[in-house]
N, C-alpha and C positions, 0 to 999 in steps of 0.2 A: 503495499499503499503507502501513495504517495507522502511523502513523512507530509509534506503541506495536505492536501486533502483532510489526514487525519488531525491534525492541528487546527484549523479552522472549519470542518464542514458544521455544518447546525444539518439538522435535521429537515427535509424536506413538510413542509406546510401546504402541499395545491397536490389537490385532491388527488389528481392524477397518476400522479407519481407513483401515491402510495400502493401496496403491495395485492393485490388480488387477494380476499380473502380466502380465497381456496387452496393458494399459493403460501396462502401463512401460517403452516403446519407447522408446529417442534419438534416435529419427529422427523428425518429423514425417512425412518422405515411407511410411514403412513403419508407422503406425502408419492413415495413409491409407491405405493397400494393400491391409491387412490390413482393414480395415470392406470397402471396396467389394469382398473377394473372402468374406465373412462371409451367410450365407444366415439366414432368415428362423428356420426353425429354431435356429439356431447358438444367434442372436441374442438371443432370450428365450429359449435356457437356458441361457447364461456372467453374461448382465447384467439378467435382473429384478429389480424390487429394487432398483436404484440410481436412477441420473438421470441415465445416460444411456437412460433405455426413454422415458424423456420426452420427448428428440429424434424417436425411430423411425427404424429401420434407415435407411427414408428419407433421412430427411436428415440420419443422419449417413453416409451413400455424400452425398447434394449435397455438404455439407462437408468430405468426406475431394475431390473433384473440386475444391473448388477452393482449398484447398491443393496438390494436385499439379499447379493447371493455374499457382498462385504461384509454388510451389522446385520445383515439378518437370524433371524434362531432357526434352528433345520427344520420351522416345522414350515416356516414361508420358502 
């Protein structure tokens, strides 16, 4: 992280820069499970026009599998 940004940054007050409630999961495992359960229609509806749409649902699901493989429990 840039020391300048770290020292002088402030929380964004513009609501457009707030994280989507759906993506503010406190745990990476919860977020990974949510992406694995997401349908293509739901993904298109909720994440269209966001940077995540570039990764496509298939890429997010692949990454979710990697997260669960690294930090999940044996049953996941």
